[in-house]
N, CA, C and O of each residue as an XYZ file, in Angstrom:
696
protein
N      28.158     18.762      8.794
C      28.302     17.459      8.729
C      27.517     17.021      7.486
O      26.327     17.280      7.308
N      28.456     16.193      6.477
C      27.529     15.563      5.372
C      27.048     14.254      5.960
O      27.328     13.619      6.976
N      26.209     14.086      4.926
C      25.619     12.659      5.350
C      26.574     11.631      5.272
O      26.613     10.774      6.154
N      27.411     11.615      4.241
C      28.437     10.538      4.205
C      29.401     10.412      5.397
O      29.948      9.364      5.740
N      29.536     11.575      5.965
C      30.380     11.518      7.276
C      29.653     10.589      8.194
O      30.299      9.745      8.815
N      28.303     10.686      8.330
C      27.496      9.775      9.349
C      27.540      8.400      8.824
O      27.229      7.563      9.672
N      27.833      7.941      7.685
C      27.451      6.780      7.150
C      28.873      6.347      6.243
O      29.015      6.427      5.023
N      29.833      5.877      7.237
C      31.067      5.292      6.269
C      30.869      4.072      5.396
O      31.844      3.399      5.061
N      29.627      3.760      5.012
C      29.356      2.502      4.231
C      29.939      2.897      2.927
O      30.228      4.093      2.892
N      30.171      2.292      1.946
C      30.931      2.625      0.494
C      29.822      3.202     -0.300
O      30.034      3.957     -1.249
N      28.312      2.749      0.194
C      27.446      3.181     -0.758
C      27.063      4.630     -0.264
O      26.080      5.126     -0.815
N      27.688      5.352      0.674
C      27.443      6.670      1.041
C      28.801      7.660      0.809
O      28.969      8.703      1.442
N      29.670      7.180     -0.141
C      31.026      8.116     -0.452
C      30.481      9.316     -1.189
O      31.389     10.002     -1.658
N      29.394      9.724     -1.404
C      29.215     11.018     -2.310
C      28.784     10.584     -3.520
O      28.306     11.413     -4.295
N      28.860      9.443     -3.831
C      28.410      9.025     -5.342
C      27.097      8.251     -5.277
O      26.587      7.746     -6.277
N      26.547      8.179     -3.986
C      25.237      7.490     -3.983
C      24.122      8.114     -4.603
O      24.103      9.333     -4.776
N      23.123      7.315     -4.974
C      22.024      8.105     -5.664
C      21.302      8.722     -4.726
O      21.379      8.459     -3.526
N      20.328      9.847     -5.392
C      19.712     10.538     -4.595
C      18.541      9.781     -3.790
O      18.104     10.296     -2.761
N      18.078      8.658     -4.222
C      16.993      7.809     -3.681
C      17.802      7.186     -2.497
O      17.182      7.114     -1.436
N      18.870      6.804     -2.507
C      19.533      5.960     -1.417
C      19.853      6.990     -0.191
O      19.739      6.616      0.977
N      20.267      8.331     -0.543
C      20.507      9.280      0.323
C      19.101      9.736      1.103
O      19.045      9.932      2.317
N      18.014      9.865      0.211
C      16.891     10.176      0.804
C      16.376      8.948      1.904
O      15.948      9.112      3.047
N      16.547      7.819      1.242
C      16.161      6.802      1.983
C      16.806      6.704      3.459
O      16.220      6.562      4.532
N      18.087      6.814      3.212
C      18.939      6.682      4.673
C      18.497      7.816      5.328
O      18.245      7.664      6.523
N      18.292      9.226      4.717
C      18.103     10.377      5.784
C      16.610      9.842      6.299
O      16.418      9.976      7.507
N      15.647      9.315      5.603
C      14.491      9.039      6.153
C      14.624      8.058      7.459
O      14.100      8.215      8.562
N      15.465      7.015      7.019
C      15.730      6.086      8.347
C      16.078      6.785      9.513
O      15.582      6.605     10.625
N      17.156      7.779      9.143
C      17.648      8.614     10.536
C      16.476      9.554     11.150
O      16.314      9.724     12.358
N      15.790     10.060     10.264
C      14.612     11.039     10.892
C      13.686      9.989     11.583
O      13.388     10.224     12.754
N      13.184      8.829     10.981
C      12.282      8.330     11.893
C      12.842      7.483     13.206
O      12.197      7.271     14.233
N      14.141      7.067     12.937
C      14.573      6.246     14.317
C      15.038      7.371     15.429
O      14.912      7.164     16.636
N      15.628      8.672     14.846
C      15.881      9.555     15.952
C      14.870     10.580     16.514
O      14.770     10.898     17.699
N      14.122     11.057     15.461
C      13.434     12.166     15.860
C      11.887     11.674     16.037
O      11.141     12.494     16.572
N      11.464     10.730     15.741
C      10.046     10.491     15.619
C       9.784      9.126     16.422
O       8.723      8.515     16.294
N      10.786      8.706     17.228
C      10.523      7.316     17.754
C       9.259      7.116     18.638
O       8.549      6.115     18.548
N       9.000      8.291     19.620
C       7.747      8.120     20.409
C       6.464      8.236     19.469
O       5.373      7.793     19.828
N       6.654      8.817     18.330
C       5.021      8.816     17.373
C       5.037      7.402     16.620
O       4.000      7.032     16.070
N       6.051      6.695     16.584
C       5.979      5.503     16.022
C       4.973      4.392     16.890
O       4.366      3.461     16.360
N       4.960      4.685     18.154
C       3.954      3.957     19.033
C       2.625      4.068     18.741
O       1.807      3.205     19.059
N       2.333      5.152     18.110
C       0.920      5.869     17.904
C       0.373      5.462     16.686
O      -0.678      5.982     16.314
N       1.060      4.402     15.844
C       0.573      4.096     14.423
C      -0.572      2.950     14.395
O      -1.275      2.830     13.392
N      -0.710      2.265     15.317
C      -1.484      1.043     15.518
C      -2.670      1.281     14.497
O      -3.120      2.407     14.286
N      -3.098      0.244     13.937
C      -4.483      0.420     12.952
C      -5.513     -0.818     13.171
O      -5.335     -1.917     12.645
N      -6.563     -0.516     13.975
C      -7.527     -1.838     14.020
C      -7.739     -2.084     12.489
O      -7.797     -3.291     12.257
N      -7.866     -1.336     11.427
C      -8.092     -1.801     10.070
C      -7.188     -2.905      9.671
O      -7.639     -3.900      9.103
N      -5.828     -2.758      9.970
C      -4.908     -3.493      9.710
C      -4.383     -4.722     10.358
O      -3.614     -5.545      9.859
N      -4.946     -4.725     11.617
C      -4.290     -5.490     12.480
C      -4.657     -7.053     12.085
O      -5.782     -7.362     11.694
N      -3.810     -7.797     12.201
C      -3.692     -9.233     11.635
C      -3.582     -9.600     10.097
O      -3.513    -10.729      9.610
N      -3.581     -8.469      9.498
C      -3.497     -8.693      7.986
C      -1.827     -9.008      7.539
O      -0.948     -8.496      8.232
N      -1.533     -9.687      6.605
C      -0.145     -9.862      6.227
C       0.316     -9.291      5.204
O      -0.198     -9.382      4.090
N       1.308     -8.660      5.465
C       2.128     -7.818      4.387
C       3.260     -8.343      3.987
O       4.001     -8.827      4.842
N       3.650     -8.364      2.564
C       4.943     -8.651      2.055
C       5.487     -7.560      1.627
O       4.995     -6.904      0.708
N       6.558     -7.241      2.240
C       7.516     -5.887      2.033
C       8.531     -6.329      1.134
O       9.254     -7.244      1.528
N       8.721     -5.845     -0.008
C       9.887     -5.979     -1.213
C      10.533     -4.617     -1.221
O       9.994     -3.579     -1.602
N      11.876     -4.767     -0.706
C      12.623     -3.396     -0.833
C      14.178     -3.884     -0.872
O      14.713     -4.601     -0.027
N      14.763     -3.358     -1.995
C      16.423     -3.647     -2.097
C      17.254     -3.002     -1.040
O      18.263     -3.572     -0.624
N      16.844     -1.734     -0.546
C      17.564     -1.069      0.407
C      17.297     -1.513      1.785
O      16.351     -1.043      2.419
N      18.273     -2.601      2.384
C      18.023     -2.909      3.618
C      17.743     -2.186      4.790
O      16.968     -2.710      5.590
N      18.197     -1.139      5.036
C      17.939     -0.243      6.302
C      16.369      0.092      6.003
O      15.555     -0.119      6.902
N      15.947      0.601      4.777
C      14.580      1.081      4.535
C      13.551     -0.244      4.588
O      12.411     -0.167      5.047
N      13.990     -1.160      4.181
C      13.092     -2.699      4.460
C      13.022     -2.663      5.839
O      11.930     -2.475      6.375
N      13.903     -2.797      6.414
C      13.797     -3.115      8.097
C      12.931     -1.886      8.658
O      12.094     -2.217      9.497
N      12.993     -0.540      8.339
C      12.271      0.203      8.702
C      10.678      0.191      8.580
O       9.820      0.544      9.389
N      10.580     -0.333      7.298
C       8.909     -0.296      6.915
C       8.469     -1.552      7.595
O       7.351     -1.579      8.110
N       9.348     -2.718      7.646
C       8.882     -3.840      8.488
C       8.368     -3.356      9.857
O       7.231     -3.597     10.262
N       9.292     -2.656     10.535
C       8.964     -2.221     11.944
C       7.757     -1.375     12.026
O       6.893     -1.482     12.897
N       7.759     -0.534     11.063
C       6.544      0.344     11.137
C       5.285     -0.441     10.938
O       4.340     -0.349     11.722
N       5.280     -1.220      9.873
C       3.986     -2.329      9.678
C       3.709     -3.042     10.792
O       2.541     -3.276     11.104
N       4.813     -3.494     11.560
C       4.595     -4.361     12.803
C       3.999     -3.806     13.920
O       3.144     -4.321     14.640
N       4.688     -2.345     14.041
C       3.744     -1.609     15.001
C       2.471     -1.075     14.677
O       1.824     -0.526     15.569
N       1.938     -1.175     13.308
C       0.603     -0.894     12.853
C      -0.197     -1.856     13.292
O      -1.342     -1.559     13.633
N       0.254     -3.162     13.363
C      -0.445     -4.458     13.764
C      -0.418     -5.278     12.764
O      -1.178     -6.236     12.909
N       0.276     -5.252     11.642
C       0.443     -6.329     10.599
C       1.361     -7.356     11.024
O       2.175     -7.192     11.932
N       1.213     -8.505     10.304
C       2.047     -9.628     10.297
C       2.995     -9.437      9.051
O       2.446     -9.409      7.950
N       4.306     -9.307      9.116
C       5.133     -8.901      7.897
C       6.086    -10.061      7.515
O       6.792    -10.674      8.317
N       6.020    -10.249      6.364
C       7.068    -10.972      5.557
C       8.155    -10.057      4.696
O       7.805     -8.923      4.368
N       9.132    -10.419      4.424
C      10.082     -9.558      3.466
C      10.863    -10.120      2.732
O      11.321    -11.195      3.120
N      11.245     -9.621      1.527
C      12.086     -9.794      0.382
C      13.075     -8.745     -0.121
O      12.818     -7.543     -0.058
N      14.146     -9.202     -0.594
C      15.318     -8.166     -0.756
C      15.054     -7.686     -2.212
O      15.617     -6.657     -2.587
N      14.212     -8.384     -3.077
C      14.117     -8.021     -4.477
C      12.883     -8.468     -4.954
O      12.095     -9.146     -4.296
N      12.690     -8.021     -6.296
C      11.385     -8.696     -6.911
C      11.261    -10.132     -7.149
O      10.197    -10.730     -6.994
N      12.341    -10.680     -7.524
C      12.493    -12.298     -7.626
C      12.242    -12.924     -6.385
O      11.436    -13.854     -6.340
N      12.907    -12.480     -5.235
C      12.729    -13.165     -3.978
C      11.250    -12.621     -3.532
O      10.591    -13.406     -2.850
N      10.720    -11.473     -3.820
C       9.398    -11.225     -3.586
C       8.333    -12.014     -3.961
O       7.426    -12.308     -3.184
N       8.410    -12.487     -5.475
C       7.622    -13.301     -6.161
C       7.727    -14.760     -5.641
O       6.809    -15.555     -5.842
N       8.766    -15.075     -5.024
C       8.989    -16.370     -4.734
C       8.321    -16.386     -3.235
O       7.821    -17.444     -2.850
N       8.306    -15.395     -2.501
C       7.985    -15.515     -1.018
C       6.319    -15.438     -1.406
O       5.576    -16.199     -0.787
N       5.842    -14.691     -2.238
C       4.446    -14.500     -2.561
C       3.722    -15.904     -2.835
O       2.658    -16.279     -2.342
N       4.554    -16.601     -3.748
C       4.182    -17.922     -4.048
C       4.100    -19.066     -3.053
O       3.387    -20.066     -3.135
N       4.940    -18.745     -2.123
C       5.104    -19.810     -1.088
C       4.197    -19.586      0.322
O       3.992    -20.438      1.187
N       3.769    -18.348      0.303
C       2.899    -18.201      1.611
C       2.028    -16.909      1.426
O       2.125    -16.090      0.512
N       1.245    -16.898      2.378
C      -0.038    -15.794      2.152
C       0.384    -14.319      2.420
O       1.334    -14.012      3.140
N      -0.440    -13.422      1.752
C       0.055    -12.119      1.686
C      -1.584    -11.426      1.561
O      -2.397    -11.927      0.785
N      -1.872    -10.426      2.282
C      -3.006     -9.541      2.051
C      -2.751     -8.365      1.346
O      -3.674     -7.942      0.650
N      -1.644     -7.710      1.374
C      -0.966     -6.564      1.058
C       0.449     -6.781      0.513
O       1.228     -7.510      1.127
N       0.825     -6.130     -0.691
C       2.288     -6.155     -1.175
C       2.754     -4.616     -1.100
O       2.099     -3.743     -1.668
N       3.796     -4.362     -0.447
C       4.436     -3.176     -0.373
C       5.820     -3.307     -0.996
O       6.730     -3.913     -0.430
N       5.944     -2.725     -2.164
C       7.156     -2.906     -3.025
C       7.901     -1.728     -3.723
O       7.221     -1.044     -4.487
N       9.099     -1.435     -3.571
C       9.838     -0.634     -4.301
C       9.267     -0.910     -5.788
O       8.845     -1.964     -6.263
N       9.394      0.435     -6.403
C       9.418      0.413     -7.852
C      10.686     -0.228     -8.621
O      10.642     -1.114     -9.474
N      11.820      0.429     -8.116
C      13.117     -0.032     -8.871
C      14.038     -0.826     -8.018
O      14.411     -0.464     -6.902
N      14.340     -1.788     -8.533
C      14.918     -2.929     -7.795
C      15.740     -3.967     -8.885
O      15.285     -4.221    -10.000
N      16.961     -4.492     -8.392
C      17.595     -5.440     -9.152
C      16.903     -6.686     -9.374
O      16.103     -7.212     -8.600
N      17.292     -7.124    -10.530
C      16.484     -8.590    -11.041
C      15.114     -8.367    -11.530
O      14.878     -8.619    -12.711
N      14.084     -7.878    -10.680
C      12.778     -7.529    -10.969
C      12.275     -6.393    -10.275
O      12.351     -6.357     -9.047
N      11.727     -5.381    -10.985
C      11.291     -4.310    -10.522
C       9.903     -4.407     -9.763
O       9.330     -5.497     -9.774
N       9.378     -3.422     -9.162
C       7.937     -3.515     -8.662
C       6.759     -3.633     -9.608
O       5.737     -4.252     -9.314
N       6.961     -2.978    -10.812
C       6.013     -3.082    -11.646
C       5.808     -4.666    -12.308
O       4.731     -5.168    -12.631
N       7.124     -5.270    -12.404
C       6.885     -6.672    -12.987
C       6.442     -7.494    -11.864
O       5.698     -8.462    -12.026
N       6.883     -7.130    -10.749
C       6.282     -8.025     -9.605
C       4.662     -7.992     -9.490
O       3.907     -8.961     -9.401
N       4.330     -6.588     -9.515
C       2.834     -6.400     -9.463
C       2.067     -7.279    -10.532
O       1.123     -8.005    -10.221
N       2.587     -7.142    -11.898
C       2.076     -7.982    -12.810
C       1.870     -9.401    -12.873
O       0.982    -10.046    -13.431
N       3.033     -9.824    -12.075
C       3.070    -11.310    -11.821
C       2.064    -11.840    -10.595
O       1.447    -12.903    -10.651
N       2.019    -10.973     -9.563
C       1.312    -11.114     -8.345
C      -0.261    -11.227     -8.854
O      -1.106    -12.067     -8.544
N      -0.358    -10.117     -9.721
C      -2.001     -9.994     -9.879
C      -2.502    -10.976    -11.030
O      -3.694    -11.204    -11.238
N      -1.536    -11.483    -11.691
C      -1.751    -12.716    -12.576
C      -2.483    -13.837    -11.820
O      -3.502    -14.396    -12.224
N      -1.838    -14.094    -10.678
C      -2.434    -15.182     -9.815
C      -3.365    -14.755     -8.647
O      -3.908    -15.651     -8.000
N      -3.593    -13.439     -8.324
C      -4.427    -12.893     -7.509
C      -4.932    -11.641     -7.710
O      -4.465    -10.682     -7.095
N      -5.841    -11.523     -8.506
C      -6.339    -10.321     -9.177
C      -6.814     -9.255     -8.254
O      -6.773     -8.053     -8.515
N      -7.290     -9.805     -7.104
C      -7.627     -8.960     -5.794
C      -6.497     -8.449     -4.849
O      -6.823     -7.815     -3.845
N      -5.201     -8.692     -5.117
C      -4.132     -8.234     -4.404
C      -4.067     -6.857     -4.314
O      -4.256     -6.228     -5.355
N      -3.854     -6.295     -3.360
C      -3.626     -4.996     -2.827
C      -2.051     -4.705     -2.784
O      -1.296     -5.473     -2.188
N      -1.570     -3.499     -3.479
C      -0.214     -3.349     -3.566
C      -0.105     -1.863     -3.161
O      -1.046     -1.120     -3.443
N       0.994     -1.371     -2.511
C       1.424     -0.178     -2.300
C       2.876     -0.150     -2.930
O       3.695     -1.007     -2.599
N       3.189      0.854     -3.852
C       4.337      0.884     -4.377
C       5.054      2.097     -3.497
O       4.395      3.051     -3.081
N       6.545      1.946     -3.250
C       7.075      3.011     -2.600
C       8.239      3.381     -3.674
O       8.787      2.492     -4.325
N       8.564      4.697     -3.809
C       9.382      5.011     -4.739
C       9.985      6.450     -4.649
O       9.361      7.424     -4.228
N      11.170      6.464     -5.060
C      11.891      7.923     -4.931
C      12.134      8.549     -6.277
O      12.725      9.618     -6.428
N      11.589      7.734     -7.343
C      11.719      8.193     -8.740
C      10.307      8.685     -9.280
O      10.316      9.631    -10.068
N       9.278      8.201     -8.972
C       7.970      8.654     -9.739
C       7.722     10.060     -9.637
O       7.867     10.576     -8.529
N       7.333     10.842    -10.719
C       6.746     11.949    -10.575
C       5.322     11.790    -10.664
O       4.894     10.643    -10.789
N       4.487     12.791    -10.619
C       3.007     12.756    -10.606
C       2.351     12.067    -11.816
O       1.348     11.358    -11.739
N       2.996     12.341    -12.886
C       2.493     11.500    -14.084
C       2.799     10.008    -14.112
O       1.983      9.162    -14.477
N       3.894      9.781    -13.746
C       4.465      8.437    -13.440
C       3.296      7.544    -12.517
O       2.698      6.507    -12.805
N       3.248      8.363    -11.356
C       2.316      7.778    -10.440
C       0.847      7.452    -10.809
O       0.213      6.537    -10.284
N       0.361      8.294    -11.772
C      -1.025      8.354    -12.245
C      -0.835      7.174    -13.187
O      -1.693      6.296    -13.090
N       0.156      6.987    -14.103
C       0.109      5.878    -15.234
C       0.036      4.592    -14.460
O      -0.759      3.727    -14.826
N       0.867      4.392    -13.337
C       0.974      3.199    -12.466
C      -0.402      3.091    -11.875
O      -0.889      1.961    -11.843
N      -1.093      4.083    -11.408
C      -2.463      3.743    -10.614
C      -3.480      3.352    -11.699
O      -4.436      2.611    -11.471
N      -3.211      3.899    -12.892
C      -4.035      3.322    -13.980
C      -4.037      2.081    -14.425
O      -5.048      1.467    -14.769
N      -2.566      1.535    -14.438
C      -2.579      0.229    -14.819
C      -3.115     -0.829    -13.540
O      -3.635     -1.922    -13.767
N      -2.904     -0.335    -12.323
C      -3.015     -1.109    -11.424
C      -4.058     -0.215    -10.225
O      -3.651      0.427     -9.258
N      -5.535     -0.431    -10.673
C      -6.187      0.192     -9.988
C      -6.286      0.049     -8.406
O      -6.717      0.920     -7.650
N      -5.841     -1.123     -8.065
C      -6.219     -1.453     -6.515
C      -4.811     -1.257     -5.743
O      -4.425     -1.847     -4.734
N      -4.106     -0.194     -6.554
C      -2.641     -0.017     -5.624
C      -2.885      1.521     -5.324
O      -3.883      2.209     -5.539
N      -1.593      1.863     -4.729
C      -1.274      3.238     -4.205
C       0.140      3.448     -4.251
O       0.911      2.645     -3.726
N       0.585      4.623     -4.931
C       1.942      5.011     -5.108
C       2.406      5.782     -3.955
O       1.653      6.724     -3.708
N       3.398      5.679     -3.185
C       3.863      6.392     -2.027
C       5.253      6.948     -2.429
O       6.098      6.158     -2.849
N       5.509      8.165     -2.329
C       6.818      8.709     -2.960
C       7.640      8.764     -1.471
O       7.156      9.061     -0.379
N       9.052      8.377     -1.787
C      10.023      8.697     -0.742
C      10.415     10.108     -0.715
O      10.041     10.772     -1.683
N      11.116     10.724      0.228
C      10.679     10.002      1.592
C       9.180     10.300      2.252
O       8.431     11.221      1.925
N       8.965      9.412      3.140
C       7.486      9.371      3.560
C       7.567      9.294      5.012
O       8.609      8.862      5.503
N       6.612      9.655      5.760
C       6.533      9.492      6.996
C       5.732      8.056      7.387
O       5.003      7.474      6.584
N       6.011      7.566      8.839
C       5.292      6.363      9.162
C       3.812      6.489      8.775
O       3.202      5.676      8.080
N       3.355      7.517      9.268
C       1.784      7.750      9.169
C       1.185      7.620      7.701
O       0.077      7.208      7.355
N       2.225      8.083      6.959
C       1.702      8.113      5.502
C       1.700      6.652      4.843
O       0.939      6.270      3.954
N       2.715      5.917      5.469
C       2.584      4.398      5.127
C       1.421      3.817      5.669
O       0.830      3.005      4.957
N       0.990      4.065      6.754
C      -0.146      3.413      7.288
C      -1.301      3.744      6.803
O      -2.212      2.916      6.826
N      -1.510      5.106      6.232
C      -2.596      5.448      5.647
C      -2.816      4.874      4.164
O      -3.916      4.582      3.694
N      -1.703      4.774      3.575
C      -1.521      3.990      2.279
C      -1.961      2.526      2.192
O      -2.580      2.005      1.263
N      -1.579      2.015      3.203
C      -2.043      0.622      3.572
C      -3.511      0.351      3.788
O      -4.108     -0.583      3.252
N      -4.134      1.363      4.733
C      -5.560      1.390      5.219
C      -6.151      1.895      3.734
O      -7.101      1.177      3.421
N      -5.926      2.701      2.944
C      -6.428      2.899      1.767
C      -6.751      1.741      0.871
O      -7.879      1.446      0.475
N      -5.649      1.130      0.603
C      -5.708     -0.011     -0.283
C      -6.719     -1.192      0.384
O      -7.640     -1.771     -0.193
N      -6.268     -1.368      1.761
C      -6.971     -2.408      2.502
C      -8.577     -2.023      2.371
O      -9.382     -2.880      2.005
N      -8.939     -0.821      2.662
C     -10.437     -0.561      2.472
C     -11.115     -0.924      1.163
O     -12.235     -1.430      1.108
N     -10.313     -0.615      0.050
C     -10.727     -0.738     -1.102
C     -11.128     -2.452     -1.370
O     -11.950     -2.868     -2.187
N     -10.441     -3.124     -0.597
C     -10.684     -4.426     -0.828
C     -11.628     -5.118      0.172
O     -11.898     -6.317      0.107
N     -12.115     -4.261      1.115
C     -13.240     -4.908      1.978
C     -14.619     -4.756      1.107
O     -14.875     -3.776      0.406
N     -15.412     -5.832      1.267
C     -16.998     -5.711      0.698
C     -17.734     -4.585      1.570
O     -17.344     -4.379      2.719
N     -18.790     -3.862      1.029
C     -19.280     -3.121      1.642
C     -20.145     -3.827      2.814
O     -20.534     -4.992      2.722
N     -20.396     -3.014      3.897
C     -20.928     -3.529      4.902
C     -22.485     -3.354      4.860
O     -22.938     -2.259      4.526
N     -23.262     -4.311      5.161
C     -24.625     -4.250      5.237
C     -25.325     -3.318      6.274
O     -24.956     -3.422      7.444
N     -26.157     -2.547      6.005
C     -26.854     -1.465      6.555
C     -28.004     -2.191      7.305
O     -28.843     -1.539      7.927
């Protein structure tokens, strides 16, 4: 059975990009085979923090929102970089989780705009396109960020958020 047989949506007619196919496959895998594991991703480090999720692929965005909610975060969402920037400007966020490639405004442009107003913002980029060299270049430009390549597991996402969140915490007095 082909993936397009399971998804009669026009975006899955065999001409879909590899990223969309991988994202859809990831959604299937998480919702069907790892459902019990999702309940074990709660994170005391992240509990109560506010995340802004910016992803143009709606099924993946909903999945990321669900995973972050189960991890204990308060989650806001946007469908692309322009909507994400508007959401950031109108409400609080501790961490931004954004796709790299989106219509209207990509993740890098969003990160630059967000960091121009809040230099301490922590960002997790999620992408199906970046190779190791591109990921290093992004992390060099944005030292408070992390690049997570699709497809990823729920725990990978939680760990990426914990990593960038820990970088934001002041050292504890001994």
